[in-house]
N, C-alpha and C positions, 0 to 999 in steps of 0.2 A: 137347385134348391138351396135356400139359405137357412142355416140352422142357428138359432139364437140361443146362446148359453144363458143360464140363470145367473144373475149377479152373484158375486162371491158373498159369503156369509158376513164378512166384515165391511161390506160396501157402505153401509150407513155410517160406520165409524170413520171410514176414509173421507166421506163427504164432509163430516164434521171437522176433520183435520184440515181439509182444503179450505173450509170457511174460516177457521181460526188463523191459518197462515195468511189468507187474504186480508183479514182484519189487522193483523200485525204489520203486513206490508203497507197498508194505508196509514197506520199510526206512525211508522218509521218515516214515510214520505212527509207527513204533516210536521213531525219534529224537525226534519231537515229544512223544510220551508221556514219554520219559525227561527231556527238557528241562522239561516242565511239572512233573514230579515234583520236580525240583531246585529249581524256583522257588517251590514251595509252602512256606509256613512250617512248620518242624518243631516238634513239641511241646517245651516248655521243658526237659524232662528230657534230651533228646538233642541232641547237637551234632555236625555233621560236622567233619572236620578243616579244611575251608575256612572255617568260620565261627567258629573259635576266636578269642576276644577277645585282642588284643595290648595290653599296657599302653601308655598314652600316653607320648610322649617329653616330658620337662620341659626347657624352655629357661630358663636363668637368665641374666638380663640384668645388665649392669654396674651399672645403677641399683638392682639388688636385686629387681625384680619378676620373677615367674615366669609362664610360659605353658605349658599342656599342649597338645601337638599330636599328631594321629594320622597325618598324612601331610605329608611335607616332602621337598624336593629341594635339593641343594647344587650350585650352579654357580659355579665360581670362588670369589669372595669373598662370594657372596650365598647366603643360605638362603631358599628360597621355602616359605612355609607354604601348603599346598593344602587346599581343601575343595571340595565340590560346587558352590559358588557363586562362589568367588573365589580369587585367589592373592595373598598378601601378601609383599612383599619385605622382608627383614631382612638388614642387613649383618652378617657374622660378627663384625666388630670391635665390634658392639654387645653381643655375648654375653660372659659370663664363662665361657669354655670349660672351665677346670678344674672350676668349680662345677657346670656343666651335666653334665660327664662323671661327677662324683661323685654327683650327685642321681639320675642314670639308673642308675648301677651299683647303688645301693641298691635300685632297683626291678627289677633284673635286665634292664635295657634297655641295649643298647650304643649309645653315641653316639660316633662317630668321624668326624673330618674327613678328607677326602682329602689325600694328601700333595702 
């Protein structure tokens, strides 16, 4: 003889929680798929707005040499040239600022020092 017990009093609440967990599981899976699709390389003919190439900034030094940089920060009287491996410190006084601004204006790049 098989005896079936009545469902626990909180059975409906447990079912609701199971449904919510399943919904969250599906949402996480969808977000992962979206993230993976963003990380995959795009064909060379298409570019997203986030991957548009920005011209390098040209730094013109007082001694006449030039350097192209893609990422920099200015803190006080110091310009930091940043890349994935290192940060290089350059004093702004080492730059020919008017020549740097002119060279970048020709390229359509704004180079402005904070006031």
